[in-house]
N, C-alpha and C positions, 0 to 999 in steps of 0.2 A: 610064515602064514598062509593058512587054506583061504581059498577061494569066498569059503563062504562070511571068515569074519571078517575081511576086504568088503564085503559085499553091505554088513552089516556096519564096517566105520560110515561106506558112502552113503548110506543112508541114513545114517545119525547127522554127518555134515550135511545133508541134503536138506531134513528136516530143520537144520539150525537156520540155512543160510534161508529158509522160506521166511522167517518173519525179521520183516527191515530191520534196520540200525533205529530210525526213527521212532518205529512201535516200540521198542526195548527201551530207548531212553525214556517216552512220556511215560510209560507203565513202569519205570522204575524213580520215576520227579513225584508219578501218581501218588503210588506206594507211601514214600515219606511223606509227601506233605501232608495226606489223610493221618499218616501213623502219628506225627508231630503234632499235626490240632487233637487226634486224640488222648493221647497223652497230657498234652497240655492242660485242657478239660479235668483229666482224673485225677492229676500230679495236683493241680491248681486246689482242689479240696483236702489232699495230702500237706501241702504247706498251710492251709488256713485251720485243718485241726490242732495243728502245734499252736499255732499262735493266735487265731481269731475265736475257733468255734464252741471252744471249752468256756470263756466267758457269756459269748451270744444267744447259744444257745442252750447250754448248759450249766446254767451257774448253782453253785451251792458253796456253803460256807466252809469248805474243804478244798482248796485248789486241785490235790490230787485228785481226790473221786471227780472233779470235772472235765480233768486233761484224758483220764483214762473212761469214762465216757463220749469224750468227742472221738479219742484215736480208737475204742470201740465200733462207732458208726465208720471209721474208715476203715475197718478190718469187716463189718460185715458183709460191706457191697464183694469183697471177694468170694464170698460163697456162696451168693447169686449165678457170677460170673460163669462157674461151669454151666449153668441152664442157661445162660444167655450164649454160651460155648454151641451147647446140643440144638437148640431153635436154629440161632442163623447158622452153623454148619449145616444142619439140614438141606436149608434153603438153597446154601450157596451149594452143597454137592449136588442139589437137584436142578437149579433152574438159575445159578449162575453166581460167579463169584461177583459180579459188577454192580447187580443190583442189589445181591446183602449189604455193600457195602456204602453202597448211599442210605440204606433202611438204617444203619449203625450211624455213619457218621449226623445226622439227622438227629437219633436221639439222643444222642451223645449230647449235642450243640443246645438242641431242648432246655436237657433237665439241667445244665449249666447255668445256661441264661435264668434261667426261674430260679439257682439258687441264688444269684444275684438280686434278685426281686424279692425275695423272701422276708417277712417282717421277722422279729427276733423275738426270744424268750418274753422280753417285758412289754413289746406289745402285743402277743398273742399267745401268751402261756406255752401251755404245753403241746398247744396244736405246732410252735414252730420246730421242735425237736422232733417232733412225728413227720412234718410235712421234710423236714431236711430230710431226714432217713430215709423217705422214700424218694426221693431225688435222686440220692444217694445210691440206692436199689438201680433205678435205672441206668444210674452210669456203668453199671457193675453188670448189667445187663447186655447193655451198648458195646464193653470194650470185650465182653466175653466174645461177641462175634466178631469186629473188626478186628484182633489180630491176628486170628488165621486167615483171613482174607487178605489183608495189608499183607504180611509176608507173601502168600504164594502167586498175588498182584507182580510181585518181584521175582522170586523165585521159576515159578512155570512161566515166566519170557526168558528166562537168564539164558547164553551162554552155559553149554556143560562143564566147560574149563575154568568159567568165572560165577559156580551160582553160588559158591561162598561171599563174596563181593558184593555179587546184588540181595542174597538173604539177607546179610548185615546194611544195607542200607535200610529199610522200613525198622530195625535194631534202632538206628540212632535215634529215631521218632522219639523213644522213651529219655534220651538225655535232652534231646531238643526241646520238646515239650518241658523237661524239668526246668531248663535253663533258658525257655520264653516268659514262665509261669512267674522264674524267682526277679529276671530282668524288669516284668512288668511292676510288680511286687513291690523291688526294691525303689524303682523309680517314683512309687505311688509314698512309699516311706519315708525319703526324703522331700520330697516336694510338699508333705502337708504333715502338720501337726500329728503326735501320737493319738491326741482326741480324737482330728476328723479323721483318721486314718483305719481306729477303732469303732469309730460311728455309722460311715457310710464308704470312704473310700476304698474299705475290702472290696465292696459290692462291684467296683467298676472291671476288674481281670474277667469277671464269670459275667456282668452283662456285655463285656467287646468280643466276648468270644464267639458273637455270633455272625461277626466279621468274619469273622479266621474260617467258619464251618463253610459259609458261601462263597469261600476262594475256593476251599479245598474240593466244595462240590461240583466247582467249575472245573476245574483242572482233572478229575476224575474221570467227570464225563466225555473229556477226549479220548480216553482209554478204552478201548474194546476189552472183549469176553480172553482169557487166557488162551495159550495154544492148548493146554492140557484139557481144561474145559471145551475147549473148539471137539478134539479127539471126541470128548466121551458122547459129545450130543451126536457127532456123525456115527457112532458105530452104537449109539442107542445102546450103553453101555453102562447106564448110573444106577446107583443102587437106590432098590425099590425104600429099605430104609438104612440109611448110613449107620445112624448107630446100632443097632442090628447086627448088620454084617459086620461093626468095627469091633461090638464085644465078644461076636459071636469065631472070629479069625482072626484078630488083632490085636485080644487082651493083652498078653507081652509087651507088644510096642507100646501101647496104651502105658503100662507099669514102668516099663526106659523114659518113660515121656516125663511121668508125672517124679521121680527120681531125679531127672537131669535139673527138672526146674530149680528142684530143691534150695541147691547154691545160688542159685541165679537169684531167683524172685527174693530171696531172708535176706542176702546180701545189698540188694536196690533198695530194698527197705529201709536196711538199715541206715545207708549213707543219706538216701531223698529225702526221710520222714523221722525217723526214732535221730539222728545225731543233731535236729535242726531242736528239737526238745533237751536233749541233753547238753547240747554247749549251752541254750539258755540258761537251765538251772546252774549253768557253772559261770555264770554272770557277762558270756558273750554279750553284747548286741544284737538285736535281730536283723540289722542293716548287715556286720557284719557276716555273720553266718550265709544270712543270705548269698552277700556277695562269693564267697569261699565255695558255697554249693555250685552255683552258679559257673564262677570258670574253673572249677571242675569237672562242670556236666560237658565245658564246651571242648575240655582238654579229651575225654569221653570219644569228642566226635573222630577225630582224623585215627583216633586210638583203633577205634571197631572197625573202621573200612583198611587199617590196616591187617588184623586180625583175621580182618574177611576173607582176606589177599591170602594172607597167609596158611590158611585154611584149606584154600587151592594149590596151594605147592606141598603141605606135610599133612595134612589131614584135619578132618575136624576133632577126631576124637585127642589127638597130640596138643591141640591147641585147649581142648576144651579143658581134659585133666590137669594141664599144666595151668591155666591159670586155679583153676580150684586149690590146686597144690600150695600155690604162690597166695592164695586167702588165707590158708591155715598157715602160713608162717609170717600174716602180717598183723592179723588180729588183732592181736596180746602188744604188739607197738600203736596200733592203730588208738585205741583206749588207753593208753600211757602217756602219747602226746596230747591228744585231745583234754588228757588232765591236767597239761601243762600250765591250762589258761594262758596259754601264750597265741597268740593268732597267727603268726609263722608253725607252728609247732602242729595248728590246729590243720593249716591249709596243705602241707605236707600230707599229713594222716590221709587227708580226705582227697587231694592228690593224687595218691598212693593206689589207695581203698579203690577209690569209685575212677578216676581217667583212666588209670591202667589197668588194674586186675580184672577189676570187674570186666570189663569191655575185652575182656580175653573171651570167656567164655559166655557174654551176654548179648556178642555179636556171632555166636557159632547157635544160639538154642533154635532160632526160628528154622535155620538151614536143615541144621541137624533132626529135627521132629517131622521137617514138612519131607524128608528123603526117606524118610521111614516108614511111609503107607503109599499103597496106591491113589493112582489120580482119582478113581472114582468113590472111596471114603477122605480121602488125605485130609479138607478141610477139616471134617468130622474128629477123624483121630487124632490128629495133633492138635485141635483146641480143646478136647477134653482132656489130654494128659495137663497141656499146659495150666490149664484154668484150674483144674482140681490140685496141681502143686501151688498154683500162688493161694488156691482158699486153702490149701492145708498151712501155709507156711507163713506166704509174704503179705498177705494181710494182717493176718494174726503177731507180726514180728515187733511192730512198734511195741503194741499193747502188749505183749510176753516179754521184752525186753524193760517195760517199765516197772512191770511189775518186778520180773527177777532183781532189780536193783532195788525195789522198793525194801522188800521181801530180805535180802540180803543187807539193809542197812549201806545203803550206797555201794557196793560191791560190784565192779560189773566184771568180775571171772566167771560167775555164772553163764550169764551172756554168751561169753567167751565161747562157753565148753558147751553151749546151743547151738553158738552156727560152726563151730569146725565140730558136731555132730550132722550137720546140715550139707555139708561140705561132705565130710566122708558116703555119707548116701548119695549123693550126686555121680562123686567116682566110682561106685560101685554100678551103678547104673547106667551111666556112659561106658565104662568098662567091658560091659557084657553084652553092649548094641555093636553091630555090623557095624563098619563104616563104609558110608556107601559115594566118600570124594571121587569125584570124578566119571562114576557111572554112571550108564542113561536114568534120567529120572524116572520117565515114563512107562519103562520097559524090565 
């Protein structure tokens, strides 16, 4: 090894030791807690769109039409997430990750609380679904900016050899937020009558989220700016217009990010949203479905940390592509098991699908995208690719699947074909990407 290599290794080691372990831990906790709260608020709407909003805000003579309208508002927020990503990532790349995350967490919390206070269609007529949709769009804006900042809070504080593990931690916020929402919804369903829950009980998780937001703000306030952004400030090298530089010089990486996101987002909303309405149509009790998704989401938490650690050993691409192939092999048995109308079979289907297989590439997506962009436009580049991918496939997925099953007389085969195509898109995208596992993040 030459002297230049030795010097470079020593320099990298020095940079890593400059960040105290206690500061890294605070950043990791702040990233995980904030991400969990944001996803709790966001997914709570998804859960309620499957079981409440169709009747409360979109009543009609046709139950399928009501359900489709409810799922359409769920999908609509995904279309605005790229706009939120551009707006807040511009702020994050220009003035800092920390300030941006305070803005997004506040916006998400306020929107969610107002949803819980919103009169329904019977009380104020057409204004009810309009206001609900506006608040859902504000949630989309907030999450569009939150995700990239939350991931960078962990990744840009991480030691080089543990970047995959650190990047997996904020990604667990998705399953922890989903689990938290299901815990609260299940407890409320079990502790009150069906009439009370449909009338006012569903509002409690929305209004109560203000407490979580206050806790999240308090924890994140103790975390400083990331080392990567501090370097940008010190060198005065921030991009004047990050979105322009991203599209001009890093469009290929953005396209790869969009492609990588396709399998992660389509399959997550298969498990977290569509499966709820699908199982209810097959005679499962709401509480049973929520408990199954809850347990499987909790299983995903340690699995994601494991796959993050594994990617530090064997590389991100191997883990991501391996998980995508496993999904293609599992999706047909998944629907077959659900159609057995057995609680045990359904638990196995969601447990393997969400708890294990989704965890493999779900844990990777944040780190994989963060490593693809330089620090001065990293927030913008990764957010743009991630949110466009979510808008194209993630949000519409429950709506697409519901429409396909209705059109093909209850057959799930077209949904299987659609999801397999999603997985193939991501395999190709990640396959052509450069694997930067173990390489310096900012050099």
